[in-house]
C-alpha positions in Angstrom: 57.2 -9.5 99.2 55.7 -9.8 102.7 52.5 -8.1 103.9 54.3 -5.1 105.5 56.1 -4.4 102.3 52.9 -4.6 100.4 51.2 -2.2 102.8 54.1 0.2 102.6 53.9 0.1 98.8 50.1 0.6 99.0 50.6 3.6 101.3 53.1 5.1 98.9 50.8 4.5 95.9 47.9 6.2 97.6 50.2 9.2 98.4 51.3 9.4 94.8 47.6 9.3 93.7 46.9 12.1 96.2 49.7 14.2 94.7 48.4 13.5 91.2 45.0 14.7 92.2 46.5 17.9 93.7 48.4 18.5 90.5 45.4 17.9 88.3 43.4 20.4 90.5 46.1 23.0 90.1 46.2 22.4 86.3 42.4 22.7 86.0 42.2 25.8 88.2 44.7 27.5 86.0 42.6 26.5 83.0 39.4 27.7 84.6 40.9 31.0 85.7 41.5 32.1 82.1 39.0 34.9 81.4 36.4 34.3 78.6 37.0 36.3 75.5 40.7 36.3 75.8 43.0 34.7 73.2 44.3 31.7 75.2 46.1 30.2 72.2 47.9 27.0 72.7 47.9 27.3 76.6 44.4 25.9 76.9 45.1 23.1 74.3 48.3 22.1 76.1 46.5 21.9 79.5 43.7 19.8 78.0 46.2 17.5 76.3 47.9 16.9 79.7 44.5 16.1 81.3 43.6 13.8 78.4 47.0 12.0 78.7 46.6 11.6 82.4 43.1 10.1 82.1 43.9 7.8 79.2 46.7 6.1 81.2 44.5 5.6 84.2 43.0 2.0 84.5 39.4 1.1 85.0 38.4 -0.4 88.4 38.7 -4.0 87.1 42.3 -3.4 85.8 43.5 -1.2 88.7 46.7 -2.7 90.1 46.5 -0.4 93.1 43.0 -1.7 94.1 44.2 -5.3 93.5 47.1 -4.8 95.8 44.7 -3.2 98.4 42.4 -6.2 98.2 45.3 -8.6 98.6 46.6 -6.7 101.7 43.2 -6.6 103.3 42.7 -10.3 102.6 46.0 -11.0 104.3 45.5 -8.8 107.3 42.0 -10.1 108.2 43.0 -13.7 107.3 40.2 -14.1 104.7 40.0 -16.5 101.7 38.8 -13.7 99.5 38.1 -10.0 99.2 36.0 -7.9 96.8 34.7 -4.5 95.9 31.1 -3.8 94.9 29.8 -0.5 93.5 26.3 0.8 93.5 24.3 0.7 90.3 21.6 3.3 90.7 19.7 2.2 87.5 19.1 -1.3 88.9 19.3 -0.4 92.6 21.8 -3.2 93.3 25.4 -3.6 94.2 27.7 -5.1 91.5 31.0 -6.9 92.1 33.7 -4.9 90.2 37.0 -6.2 91.6 38.1 -9.3 93.6 41.0 -11.2 94.9 41.3 -14.7 96.3 38.5 -17.3 96.2 36.2 -17.1 93.1 37.8 -13.8 92.0 37.5 -15.0 88.4 33.8 -15.8 88.8 32.4 -13.0 91.0 32.9 -10.0 88.7 29.6 -8.7 87.4 27.5 -10.6 90.0 24.7 -8.4 91.4 23.7 -8.3 95.1 20.5 -6.8 96.4 20.4 -4.0 99.0 18.1 -6.1 101.2 19.0 -9.5 102.7 22.7 -9.2 102.1 25.7 -8.2 104.2 26.9 -5.9 101.5 23.5 -4.2 101.2 23.3 -3.7 105.0 26.8 -2.2 105.1 25.9 0.0 102.2 22.6 1.2 103.7 23.7 1.6 107.3 27.2 2.9 106.6 28.5 0.4 109.2 30.8 -2.6 109.0 28.9 -5.9 109.1 30.3 -9.3 110.1 28.1 -12.4 110.1 27.2 -15.6 108.4 26.1 -15.3 104.8 22.6 -13.9 104.1 22.5 -13.8 100.3 23.3 -17.4 99.5 22.6 -17.1 95.7 26.2 -16.2 95.2 27.1 -19.7 96.2 25.1 -21.0 93.2 26.8 -18.6 90.9 30.4 -19.1 92.0 30.2 -22.7 93.2 32.0 -21.8 96.4 30.9 -22.3 100.0 30.9 -19.2 102.2 31.0 -19.5 106.0 31.5 -15.9 107.1 31.2 -12.5 105.5 32.8 -9.1 106.4 31.5 -6.0 104.6 32.5 -2.3 105.0 30.9 0.6 103.3 32.9 2.7 100.8 32.2 6.3 101.8 32.8 9.5 99.9 31.8 12.6 101.7 29.7 10.4 104.0 27.8 9.0 101.0 28.1 5.2 100.3 29.1 4.3 96.8 29.7 0.5 97.4 31.3 -1.9 99.7 34.6 -3.6 100.5 34.0 -7.3 101.4 35.9 -10.3 102.8 34.8 -13.9 103.0 35.7 -17.0 105.0 37.9 -16.3 108.0 40.8 -18.8 107.8 40.7 -21.4 110.5 37.9 -19.7 112.4 34.1 -19.4 112.1 33.8 -15.6 112.3 35.7 -12.4 111.8 36.8 -10.6 115.0 36.3 -7.1 116.4 39.9 -6.3 115.4 39.1 -7.5 111.9 36.3 -5.0 111.7 38.6 -2.2 112.8 41.3 -3.1 110.4 38.9 -3.6 107.5 37.5 -0.1 108.0 40.9 1.4 107.4 41.2 -0.5 104.1 37.7 0.6 103.1 38.8 4.2 103.6 41.8 3.7 101.4 39.7 1.9 98.7 37.1 4.7 98.7 39.9 7.3 98.2 41.2 5.4 95.1 37.7 4.7 93.7 36.7 8.3 94.1 39.5 9.3 91.7 38.7 6.5 89.3 35.1 7.5 89.1 36.1 11.1 88.6 38.4 10.0 85.8 35.7 7.9 84.2 33.3 10.9 84.2 35.8 13.1 82.5 36.6 10.4 80.0 32.9 10.1 79.1 32.7 13.9 78.7 35.8 14.0 76.5 34.3 11.3 74.3 31.1 13.3 73.8 28.9 11.4 76.3 26.9 12.6 79.2 28.3 12.4 82.7 28.3 14.3 86.0 31.0 16.9 85.9 33.5 16.7 88.7 33.3 20.0 90.6 37.0 20.8 90.2 36.5 20.5 86.4 33.6 22.9 86.0 34.2 25.3 83.1 36.7 23.1 81.3 36.0 23.0 77.5 37.0 20.0 75.5 38.1 20.4 71.9 37.7 17.8 69.1 41.5 17.5 68.9 41.6 16.6 72.6 39.0 13.9 72.0 41.0 12.4 69.2 44.2 12.5 71.2 42.6 10.8 74.2 41.2 8.0 72.0 44.6 7.3 70.5 46.4 7.5 73.9 43.7 5.2 75.5 44.3 2.6 72.8 48.0 2.6 73.3 47.6 2.4 77.1 45.3 -0.6 76.6 47.9 -2.3 74.5 50.5 -1.7 77.2 48.2 -3.4 79.7 47.2 -6.4 77.6 50.1 -6.9 75.2 53.2 -5.0 76.4 55.3 -6.8 73.8 53.6 -4.7 71.1 54.6 -1.4 72.6 57.9 -1.3 70.6 55.9 -1.7 67.4 53.6 1.1 68.4 56.5 3.4 69.2 58.0 2.7 65.8 54.7 3.5 64.1 54.3 6.7 66.1 57.8 7.8 65.4 57.3 7.3 61.6 54.1 9.2 61.6 55.5 12.1 63.7 58.5 12.4 61.3 56.1 12.6 58.3 53.8 15.2 59.9 
């Protein structure tokens, strides 16, 4: 699959995600429009089950194939040796690498980068794309790789930075070009769109599981039953099996079929 095919696939996937978001908003708006005090019966439960199923099947940032494809496409377009995504951790006031492709992708996840004295931090704070030689050289000691050049673009949601999209080591050249900056900004816009939905999903998952999280504005008023929580946990576990050990799905299906026939 060449880079144009990958970008077309990426564009189609983002459009599908956009359609899913629209569908979820419609579903939730129908749920929220039900007047308090009325006997909603199974309608509310059915809607919550659909939401729970949708969320359970969505991957985390580290497992997201769409984000991994986006990173690979961005890396190819700007001719970099590696690309990565950092997200802001407000408790520590640092950026944390959450996804990566290419050089050191297996060693960079979880590494923290300060907001000061790093290209990622500058891009995050200024909301501008930054291209220069490395500033935060401690990453070299952690990954064992040598970095010659760094390109960092802010991930913006409603003009608020949530992290960065980064690239390292321009192939066969010392620095990234002005055109690389323009192209990378487009990939950052796409990544922010995907991550916004993933963060929204994570918040709702936390709420369904009984934790505390910021409620996405389009889900205000949704009530989660204990049955929905149990259903989500089961579905999440099966989805995790599908990602890690797909050969076990047939066994899971047999087990579910047996239990459903007994019930």
